[in-house]
C-alpha positions in Angstrom: 33.5 -13.2 31.4 31.2 -12.6 34.1 27.4 -13.7 33.4 24.5 -11.5 34.5 21.4 -13.7 34.3 17.8 -12.4 35.0 16.5 -13.7 38.3 14.3 -16.8 38.1 11.2 -15.2 39.2 11.7 -12.5 36.6 11.4 -15.2 33.9 9.2 -17.6 35.1 6.5 -16.3 33.1 8.6 -16.3 29.9 9.1 -20.3 30.1 5.9 -20.8 28.0 7.4 -18.7 25.0 10.3 -21.5 24.4 8.0 -23.1 21.9 8.4 -20.4 19.8 6.7 -17.4 20.7 8.3 -14.2 21.1 9.0 -13.3 24.7 7.8 -10.2 26.0 10.0 -7.9 28.6 9.7 -9.1 32.2 7.1 -7.4 34.3 5.0 -6.4 31.3 1.6 -8.4 30.6 1.3 -9.7 27.2 -1.2 -7.9 24.9 -1.3 -5.0 22.3 1.8 -2.9 22.1 1.3 0.4 24.1 2.8 3.7 23.5 5.9 5.2 25.2 4.5 6.5 28.6 6.8 6.2 31.7 10.1 7.5 32.4 12.2 6.4 35.8 14.8 9.1 36.7 17.5 7.8 39.0 19.5 10.7 40.8 22.6 8.8 41.7 24.0 8.6 45.2 22.2 10.5 48.1 21.9 10.5 51.9 25.1 9.4 53.3 26.6 8.4 50.0 27.6 11.8 48.8 29.0 10.7 45.4 32.0 12.5 43.9 33.1 15.9 45.4 34.2 18.6 43.5 37.7 20.4 43.6 35.6 23.4 45.2 33.3 21.5 47.0 30.3 20.7 44.8 28.7 17.4 45.8 27.5 14.9 43.1 24.4 14.1 45.1 23.0 17.6 45.1 24.0 18.2 41.5 22.4 15.4 39.9 19.3 15.5 42.2 18.8 19.0 41.0 19.3 17.9 37.3 17.1 15.1 37.7 14.2 17.5 38.9 14.8 19.9 36.2 14.2 16.9 34.0 11.4 15.6 35.8 9.4 18.7 35.3 10.1 19.0 31.5 9.1 15.6 30.9 6.0 16.1 32.8 5.1 19.1 30.6 5.2 16.6 27.6 2.5 14.6 29.2 4.8 11.8 30.5 4.9 9.9 33.5 7.4 10.4 35.5 8.9 8.2 38.5 11.8 9.4 40.6 13.9 6.9 42.7 14.5 9.6 45.0 13.3 13.5 45.2 15.3 14.5 48.3 18.7 13.8 49.8 18.2 10.4 51.1 19.8 7.1 50.9 18.1 4.8 48.4 19.6 1.3 48.1 20.3 -0.5 44.8 17.4 -2.9 45.6 15.2 -0.1 46.0 16.1 1.8 43.0 15.6 -1.2 40.9 12.4 -2.3 42.2 11.0 1.1 41.8 12.1 0.8 37.9 10.5 -2.5 37.4 7.5 -2.1 39.4 6.7 1.2 37.6 6.6 -0.9 34.3 8.3 2.0 32.6 9.7 2.3 29.3 12.9 4.0 30.0 15.3 4.0 33.0 17.7 7.1 33.2 20.4 7.3 36.0 22.3 10.5 36.1 25.6 10.9 37.9 28.8 13.2 37.6 32.2 11.9 37.1 35.5 12.3 38.8 39.2 11.3 37.8 42.5 11.3 39.7 43.8 13.8 37.2 42.0 17.3 36.9 42.5 17.2 33.0 39.5 14.8 31.9 36.4 17.0 31.0 33.2 16.2 29.3 29.8 13.9 29.3 29.8 10.2 29.0 27.0 8.0 28.2 26.8 4.3 29.2 24.6 1.4 28.8 25.0 -1.9 30.8 27.1 -4.9 29.6 28.9 -7.9 31.3 32.3 -6.5 29.9 33.5 -2.8 29.8 34.2 -1.3 26.6 37.6 0.1 27.8 39.6 0.6 30.9 38.3 4.0 31.8 34.5 2.7 31.4 35.6 -0.2 33.8 36.9 2.3 36.4 34.0 4.4 36.2 31.6 1.5 36.7 33.8 0.1 39.7 33.6 3.7 41.3 29.7 3.9 40.9 29.3 0.3 42.0 30.8 1.0 45.2 28.1 3.0 46.2 25.9 -0.3 46.7 26.5 -3.1 49.0 25.1 -5.8 46.8 26.5 -6.9 43.5 24.7 -8.3 40.1 21.7 -10.4 39.8 22.0 -14.0 40.7 22.6 -16.5 38.3 19.9 -19.2 37.6 21.0 -23.0 37.5 18.2 -23.8 34.9 19.9 -23.4 31.3 16.5 -22.6 29.8 16.0 -19.9 32.0 19.4 -18.4 31.2 18.6 -18.7 27.5 15.5 -16.5 27.8 17.1 -14.5 30.1 19.7 -13.7 27.6 17.2 -13.1 24.8 15.8 -10.5 26.9 18.8 -8.8 28.0 20.0 -8.6 24.2 16.7 -6.7 23.5 17.0 -4.3 26.4 20.7 -3.9 25.5 19.9 -2.8 22.0 17.2 -0.5 22.8 19.5 1.0 25.7 22.2 1.6 23.1 19.7 3.5 21.0 18.8 5.8 23.9 22.4 6.3 24.9 23.2 7.3 21.2 20.4 9.8 21.2 21.3 11.2 24.5 24.8 11.7 23.7 24.1 13.2 20.5 21.8 15.8 22.3 24.2 16.4 24.9 27.0 17.1 22.5 25.4 20.0 21.3 25.9 22.0 24.6 29.6 20.1 25.1 32.7 22.2 24.6 35.3 19.6 25.1 35.9 16.9 22.6 33.4 14.0 22.7 33.8 11.3 24.7 31.2 9.1 23.3 28.9 6.4 24.2 30.5 3.3 26.2 29.4 0.1 27.9 30.1 -1.1 31.5 28.7 -3.4 34.2 27.0 -0.8 36.1 24.8 -2.8 38.5 22.1 -0.1 39.0 21.5 -0.7 35.0 22.0 -4.4 35.2 19.2 -4.9 37.7 16.4 -3.3 35.7 14.1 -5.2 33.4 13.8 -2.4 30.8 16.1 -0.1 28.5 18.5 1.8 30.9 21.3 4.4 30.3 23.7 6.1 33.0 24.7 9.4 32.1 27.9 11.1 33.6 27.1 14.6 33.0 30.7 16.2 33.8 33.7 15.8 35.7 33.6 17.3 39.3 37.5 16.9 39.2 38.1 19.5 36.4 38.0 22.8 38.1 36.4 24.7 35.1 33.7 22.2 34.5 32.9 22.1 38.1 32.3 25.8 38.1 30.3 25.5 35.0 27.9 22.8 36.5 27.5 24.9 39.6 25.2 27.3 37.2 21.5 27.0 36.7 22.2 27.7 33.0 24.3 24.6 32.5 21.9 22.4 34.5 19.0 23.4 32.2 20.7 22.9 29.2 21.5 19.3 30.4 17.9 18.8 31.4 16.7 20.1 28.0 19.2 18.0 26.1 18.2 14.9 28.0 14.6 15.9 27.3 14.9 16.1 23.6 16.7 12.6 24.0 13.8 11.1 25.7 11.1 12.6 23.2 13.5 11.3 20.0 13.6 7.9 21.9 9.8 7.8 22.5 9.2 8.4 18.8 11.6 5.2 18.0 9.7 3.3 20.6 6.4 4.2 19.1 7.2 3.8 15.6 8.5 0.1 16.4 5.0 -0.6 17.7 3.1 0.6 14.7 2.3 4.0 16.0 2.8 7.0 13.5 3.4 9.7 15.6 4.1 10.4 19.5 2.2 12.9 21.5 5.1 15.5 22.3 3.3 18.0 24.7 3.3 21.8 24.1 
């Protein structure tokens, strides 16, 4: 099994916790718990990397950027801080995407993509969170397709076993929170989905493995399915997806805050 360890610098500040103190997420200063505040939205692909191309010509990079901007506006109205990895048609490297997310000290990373398959039959929305092993062959295929967009792979391993152990503790915490959001997102998205549920899956997406915070990747539909591509061209469908993701973020924010002792979360107007 491939092992994805946190970079040494990312966990150096955690070594003091080996004596029994509970480690904190990398990049977050120790101190009182904070409310959910910041979301990083990652519109997949961009620039020279067009992503998937629909049977009638719709490009993934253009579709997901539009949905990302719709979601950004909704979350800002909620009073949340939103950081975009790209807000125009430009190439953004894996390193830049992960650095943007980690430097923002965000509470959630959401990567938006559109799916494609060899057959025109598959359709529907899939929600993913990261793991070293794919949950099934299809999930592995999707991760491999998305990962080909980046020249570099996963984080380097550390030769220090103590660093690896602490890194695993942080990764487990991040995975648990990522799973919570992924299931919330899939439930909200399923309300607008006409196809059979495709569910929540796990796969080694490098863009998710590189961020040091809860993260999920959403495949908002299959561009290889003629009818679904036509639907994804409409503003109505894109707004519905953005609204569903907004609801999932708000629900996750309430979960995040409740775990930290806050009774409610400001949900805007």
